[in-house]
C-alpha positions, 0 to 999 in steps of 0.5 A, a space after each residue: 500500500 502507498 504511503 500517506 501524504 498527510 495534510 492535517 491531523 484531527 480528533 474526528 474523522 472526515 468523509 473522504 472526498 476528491 480534490 483535483 481528482 485526488 482522493 483525500 481520506 482519514 486514517 485512524 491511529 487511536 483517537 487521532 485521525 490523519 487526513 491525507 492522500 495515498 501516494 508513492 512519493 511526496 509532491 514536488 515543491 511548487 506554488 500549485 502544490 502549496 496552494 492545493 495543500 492549503 485548500 485541502 487544509 482549509 476544507 478540512 478545517 471547515 469540517 472539523 472543530 480541531 485541525 493541525 495542518 501538517 508541514 509540506 512534504 509529510 509523507 509517511 508509511 503506515 508503520 511510521 505514522 502509527 509510531 509518530 502519532 502514538 509517541 506524540 499522542 499527548 502533545 498532539 491531543 494538547 494541541 488539538 484542545 488548544 485550537 478547537 473552535 479557534 482560528 488563526 489571525 495573522 498580523 505583519 508589520 515592519 520591525 525596528 532592527 536594533 544594533 546587537 550587543 556584539 556589534 556595540 562591543 566590537 565597535 567600542 573595541 575598534 574591531 572592524 574586520 570583515 565577516 563571512 557571509 555565514 557570520 553576517 547571517 548569524 549576526 542578523 538572526 541574532 538582531 531580529 526582535 519580535 518587539 513591535 513599535 510601541 504604538 502597535 503594541 498598545 493597539 494589539 493589547 486592545 485585542 488581548 481579550 479575544 486572544 487565546 494564544 500568541 506566537 511571534 516570528 521575526 525575519 532577517 528582512 526586518 518584518 514581524 509576524 504575530 500569530 493570534 489564536 482566536 475563537 471563531 465567534 470573536 473574529 469580528 470583535 478582534 478585527 474591530 479592536 485592531 481597526 486603527 492599526 496603520 502600517 500593519 496587515 491583518 489577515 485571516 481567519 486561517 487554520 492554525 498553521 502557527 500552533 502546530 507542534 513539531 511532529 514529522 521527521 
């Protein structure tokens, strides 16, 4: 039997359906259900495949109360699937409980890149020698901060009553992504609380992509 290419995990089964001619089905491992398609190999990374997987996950999220999207490329045989889900069962069930009845809202804005302590010390000591490309990237990664501009932090705090969980991610390009887990019934109130935000993009609701524990090898 072909391996299962996993699109998402859920705590209830879904009826099988076809998307672009591909059969999407649920496979039970105890009380956890892996939703995916049988394939001999993982799909090649491409915009069309990323869009397809996103559409499948959105469809699953519309059918179940709790969904954990899988990372792209999660192809596992039945033995490995059983092993992974049983070994990580408590972690998965905890994550499913967290996201149940909730959706992800995403804020993106430009961050202020701060000079690192290492660079301040180097400057003070007159150390101005060249650095390698790897050293430069590591330094930039160390500089990345998830602190939003004060004005934005203050407005984001107004939406706190709608937020069940938060994750932040900074990039070397100087942007910050703030992921909020929000009750489906609170999405409108969340948007209203952030209505005055300028220079910030707010998108969603999405499946909770940012609130999935590491699972796949």
